[in-house]
N, C-alpha and C positions, 0 to 999 in steps of 0.2 A: 896406397900412398900416391900412386901416379894419378888416380882419379881425384884425390883431394888436392893435389898440386894444380891439376888442370882447373878444378872448380875455383880455387883461390885466384888463379890467373884470370879467369873469366870475370870474377867479381872486381878485380883491380882494373881490368879493361873497361868494365861497365861504369865504375866510379870515375875513371879518367875521362871517359866520353861524356858523362853527365856534367862534370866540372868544366869541360871544354865548352859545352853548349850553354850551361846555365850558371857557371861560376861567378860571372859579373853580377847577375841578379841576386844570387845567394849572398855575395859579399855586400851588395847594396842594401839588402834586407837586414843583415846583421848590423851594419853601420847605422841604419835608420833606427833600429831597436835600441842601440846604445845611445843614440842622440835623444830619443824619446825618454829613455830612463834618466839620462843626465838632466834633461829639461824638467822632468817631474821632480827630481831631487832638488833642483835649484828653486822651482816654484814652491815646493813644500817648505823649504827652509825660509824662503821669503815670507810665505803665509804665516809660519810660526812666529817669525820675528815681528810681523805686523800685528798679530794677535797679542803678543806680549806688550807691544807699545800701546795698543788700545787699552789693555787691562791696566797698565800703569797709569794711563791718563784718567781712567774711571776712578781708580783708587785715590789719586791725587785730588780729584774733584770732590770725592766723598770726604776726604780729610778737611778740605776747605769748608764744605757744608757743615761738618761736625764742629767747626769753629764759628758757625753762623755767618760765614762769608759766602752767602749764596750767589752773589753777583759774580765773584771770581770763579766759583764752581761752574756756573752756567757758561761763562766765557771759556773755561778750560775745556769743556766737552763740545764746543761749537764745531770743531773739526770732525767730529764723529757722526754728524747728521747726514753725511753724503752716502751714496750707494757703495762707495769703496770700503766703508766700515762693515764689520760683521753685524748680522741682525741683532745679536745680543748686545753688542756695544752700542749700536744705534738706539735700541730701545732704552738702555740704561741712561744714555745721554739725554734722551727726551724726558725720562723720569726726573733726572736732576734739574733740567731746565723748568719742568712743570713745578717742582718744589720751589725753585727760585721765584717763579712767577707768583705762586701762592704767598710766599714770604713778602713779596712786593705788593700784594693786594690785587694782582691782576688775575682774577678768577677766570675771565674769558680766555686769556692766553693759556692758562693751565689746562682748562677744559679742552681747548683745541689740540694741545700736545697729547693729552691722553687719548683723544679721538684718533690722532695720527698713529699712535702705538697700536690701538685696537684694530685699525683699518689696514695696517701694513701686513700683507700676506706672509712676509718673511719673519715677523715677530714670533718668538717661541710662544706656544699656547698659554703657558702659565702666566707670562707677562701680559698677554692680551687680556686674560681674565682679570688680572689685577688692575689694568688700565680701565677696564669697563666699570669695575667697582668704584675706583677713584673718581671717574668722570660723573657717574650717577650721584655720588655723595656730594660733589660740588654743585651739580645742576638740580639737585633734588627739589628745591623750593620752586623752581620754574617748570618742573615736569608734572604731567598728569600721573595719577597713581597707576593707571593702566600701562603707561610707558615704562615706569620703574619696574613693574612686575614683568613685563615682556622682556626687558633687557637683562634682568638678573635672575629670573626664575630658575634657569638651569643651574645656577651657582648656589641657590638657596636650598640645598639639599644636604642632609647629614652625610658626612664623609668627604664632602668637597673641601679643598684647602681654604676656600673663601666663604665657607658656610656661615661663619659668625657675622662678618661684615655684610655680606650680601643678604643673609637671612634677616637681619635686623631691618635693613632698608625695605626689603619686600614685605615684611610683617607690618611695618608702619604704613606702607602704601596700601596693603590690604585693609588696614584699619580705617584709613582715610576714604577708601572706596566703599566702606560699609560692610566689609566681609569680616565681621568680628570673630566668627568661628575659625576661619582660616588663619587670621592673625594670631588668635590665642594658641592654636596648635603649633604654629611656627615659633612663637615666643617660648612655649613650653619645651619644644625640641632643643632650642638654643640653651635654655637654662639647664637642661639635663646632660649636655655635652661636656664632659669633664676635660676635654682637650682645649676648650676655649678659656679665655681670661675670666677670672672670677668677677671682675667689674661688669663685664658684658653679661655674664650669666645672672648676676644679681639683678641687673636692670631688666633682663628678659623675664626673670621670675616674678618681679613686681608687676610687669605689664600683663603677664599671663594671669596672675591672681586677680587683677582688675577686671579681667574678662571672664572670670569664673572657671578658669582652667587650672587643674591641679598640676603644678610644676615641681613638686617636691618629691624626691625619690626616697630620701632618708632624713626623717625629721631630726633624729638625734644628732646626726652628723652636721646638719644645717645649724642647729642650735649651738653646737660646739664651735663650728667655723665662724659663726657670727659673734662668738664670745658671750653668748647668753648663759651657757652652762659650762662647768668644768667637766673633766673626765668622769668624776664620781657622780656629779649631778646628772650628766648625760645618760649614765647607765640607769638612773632611776626615773628619768623623764617619762612622761606618759606617751603612749603611742598615738600616731595619727595627728591630724592637724590641730587637735585640741591641746597638744603640748605647746603650741606656739603662744607667745604672749598676746593678749588682746590688744588691738590698736587703741591708741589714745583717743578719748572723746574729742570731737571737733566742736 
């Protein structure tokens, strides 16, 4: 017990000596940590409120656009084009202004805005890709086929979120460049992708057929979807391309 009491006394003396020499530094460090934590909490709360305000502005602008008041929508998001806005809000504001420019017939301004979105390193990748597709779709007539292919080839692959839109543009560019085989394969791939809109798939199916590429996976299902046959008639329809109705004579 005596040894334990002496040991505790020694530890108390050591702690007292440490606090005498370094107490001010320790207290200063604790206060600095509390100040940093408080500053972070204030900054985080401010950032959250700023993001909420930006989101509300975007939603209000979209409501205006939904009412075909694109001019007011464009003016609404003008304050979100600066560096103080979040990357997502800034990109969304540019998309809205590009839509307003297109509505006003100013394709050059719209193309420039899409270019800004794609070139901004802070823009989320998915929005960058969308901006690339939109820009090429606007400038397509003024672009060389090789330029279209180079800018969208990485998006014109099955599984990519923009495969349908980018794939159709690239396929048309391949066709204009004289690469009928590549264009036909791409049109066929688009027509077989069940995640894409039926209008796009139907268009691609027709284009693939013109180039001699079989783009039909299930003839019976196609006949039924096109309203050519009913359920009972579809079951008895012939297999293969021969089940399709012959094209009208020209």
